[in-house]
C-alpha positions in Angstrom: 86.5 111.1 111.6 89.2 110.3 114.4 86.1 108.4 115.9 86.2 106.4 113.0 89.8 105.9 112.6 90.4 104.7 116.1 87.6 102.0 115.7 89.4 101.1 112.6 92.4 100.8 114.6 91.0 98.7 117.3 89.4 96.3 114.9 92.5 96.0 112.6 94.2 95.0 115.9 91.5 92.7 117.4 91.8 90.5 114.1 95.5 90.4 113.9 95.6 89.1 117.4 93.3 86.6 117.0 95.2 85.4 114.0 98.0 84.7 115.9 95.9 83.2 118.6 94.4 80.7 116.3 97.5 80.1 114.3 99.0 79.1 117.7 96.4 77.0 118.5 96.4 74.8 115.2 100.3 74.4 116.0 99.3 72.9 119.6 96.6 70.6 117.7 99.1 70.0 115.4 102.0 68.3 118.3 98.7 66.8 120.1 98.1 64.8 116.7 101.7 63.6 116.7 101.6 62.5 120.1 98.9 60.6 119.5 100.3 58.9 116.3 103.2 57.8 117.8 101.5 56.1 120.8 102.4 52.6 121.5 98.5 51.5 121.8 98.3 53.0 118.4 98.1 49.9 116.0 
């Protein structure tokens, strides 16, 4: 029973860490898009 509880806790930690990683990636991608839109070569 303890092994199952540890595995569930580890799985939950990995999922939460993954969400934060994807959230940060989305913010970086959004900033890159904003810079492309504001570039002088964009008509």
